[in-house]
Structures are given as C-alpha cells and as structure tokens.
C-alpha positions, 0 to 999 in steps of 0.5 A: 531512507529506503528503496521505497522512499518516493524521493529516492530516484532522480525523477520527480515523485508521483503526482497528486490529484483530487479524488472523492473524500468520502463520508466524514465521521464526527469530529472532536471527542466522541461519546462512547458508552462507559464500561469497566476499568480497562474498557474504552472510556466514555470520551475518546480522542482520535489519533492518526498513526503513520506506520511502517512495516516489513510485510514478510511473516504477516498474513496482511494487514487486516486482523484475522483470527489465528493469523499473525497480521500487522493490525493484530500485532499493532492493535495489541501493542497499543492496547497494552500501552493505553490500557483499554481495547482499541480498533484500528482503521487503515487507509489500505489493506495490504495483502500478505507479504506486502510492505508499507513505509506510509500506511495511515491508521486511526485509533480512538483513545483516552483524551490526554494520551501521551503520544510520545510515550505511545510511539516509544512504547509501541515500537519497543513492543513490535519493532522493527517488523512494525514501526510507529513513525508518528502519532498525532491528534487527528483533525476533525472529521479525520478517517484514515480510509474515507478521508483519503484522496489518493494512495500511492504504491511502489513496485521494485523489479530487479532485472539481473542474470541472477538473484540478489540476496539483499534485494530478494526481500524487496524486489521481484527478480526477473532475468530479463532483458526488459524493454523499459520503453514498452513497459512505460507505454503500457503504464501510460495506458492505465491513466484515467478511469477504467473498469479494472475487473481484469486486474482485480480479484472479484469481491465475494458476493458480487456478480462477475459482470460487476464493474470495478471502476478505479481512477489512476492519477499517475503510473510510471516505470523508471530505473533506480539510480544506483552506485557503481558496483551496487549491482552485478554487471548487466543488472538494473533496478526498476520501479513502478510507481502508481497513484490512484484514488483507490485500489482493488484486490491484487490490482497493482500486482496484476498490472506489474505482471502484465507490464513485465510481460510486455517488457519480455516481449510476451504481450504487446502495449495494446493489450493493456487497452484490450484488457481494460476494455474486456473486463476479463480476469482470465486474460489479465491475471496470468502473471501476478507479481510476487508480494514482496516487491510491493510497498504502500508508500504514501496516502494523501489527505485534504490539506 
C-alpha cells in the first residue's frame, strides 16, 4: 500500500462514470509482415501490462530520443525478454517527474509468451523504478488508450511549517494555512464538461481559440488520515482526486495550483468558474503545482 493507493483514506474512492470508448482495434491474433529472426513475428497476441513507476529521474512516459523515459526503459526490457522489438501504447502519457501506480499499457508479442516469466524478468531489469505489476492476455479489441473510459489522478499536498524529507519526493510542500473547505468548493466547480483551455498547455499546431473540452466525473480535496506522530505538529497531508474521461497537458497540475491559491486566500472560489468560461491560459497558469505530487492511480475500462 502506498500514499497514492485509491483506498488509503477513509472517504470513498473517486466515482466511476461512463465515457466514450473510442475507436476499437482489431481483435484476436494480428497478422503482421514476416521478418528475419529477432523481428516481430507474423502473428501476435496483445498483452495488457499494468505498470507502476517512480517518475523521478524520467523525462515522462513517452519515448524521446536521447532521454531516459519510462516507455524507453520498459520497451527495452520487454524486447530483451520476448526476443523481438515491441511498441508500447499507454493509457495516459505522464509528464517528467510524475508517478503512476495504475498505468496501463498494451503490447503485441508472440503467441504463447510466458507472462509469468515476462513479469519476473522485466522487473529484474528495470525495477524498482519501474515495476510490471501484471501481464495478461488482453480481451478482443482492447486498446490501452482508446478503450479507456476514464483516468484517475491523485495529487498530494503537505501543509506543514517545514518540509518533510520522506514525503518530499511524493508531495508538494505548502506552508499554509490552507482553507480546505474553500478548496473543496473550488473542486466542485470542475465537475461536468467544460473548456479547459485555461488549465492546459495548447497542443502545438492548434489555434489559440481552439476549445479543449474535457468531462470531469469527480473532483475532491480531502485530508489523508495519518497516525499520531507521523507528521510534525500542525501539519496535514491533503490529497486531490480527480477522475475524467480524458485529460490534457498539465491539466491536473494547473488545477491544483489554482485550488491551492484558493486555499491560501489568493483567489476566490468563483475564479474557477471564471477561468473555465474565459479560456485564458494566462489567467489560470500562474501557479503550476510541481510534478512529484502527481500520480496516475487508475484507468477504467469496459467490464
């Protein structure tokens, strides 16, 4: 169990809701062009990989030339084990320094690949920074990104007079005091479908006025229950849980930055509504929460 596990606190986990399943790929074994030994075989089986990782030291999930990334490390390890090149498709591309306990990836491999051996061998190569929790044959039509109904993220804020060396890699230290009730009210304003341009980095090549609609299914700030003496006197560990059908770049960190400003008294709850209506990134992106407090905790798929 970790601080990012969805069932850590006494309040119920973030809710679930319907969302677009997206385009579906072909089911079953996939014909591929035959190649020399060591290349992807003519027929493949799709595996679902459930992955956790410590984002510190990685330039995000997506592979980048010359950079250490989660996808780069994981793909290299899987390739070594299965004996042919692989391509990974993930449910959500996390940024540099962001963690995951519930990332989902799919990969196409030779039929009959020993999934138990795959998990054991991959973890011996890349663990503990990246851990393959499980590898299972995916159901027909499964696509880690397009089949996802919702993604759930969690952000931890340590409200304390001074930093905590053990929590520093997993949280954003804020001296406080923070008005948790006001932060909860600000989170409520995010529910539903809105244009999140004020909270997202614009996709390169798109016009500044292009809407970025996202549907938020649940968003809440709460206090994490901790044992007596686990934190210094006067400290609180707060968490922000948000579930949406999809997210855009830096959305969660920008939202947390605004909500913490509300807790500090620097903004009003009504500012959240104003930012959503304005679509003004300059007004919403003044404070972007640091990456180490953010974690992808769960991805939901059709039953």
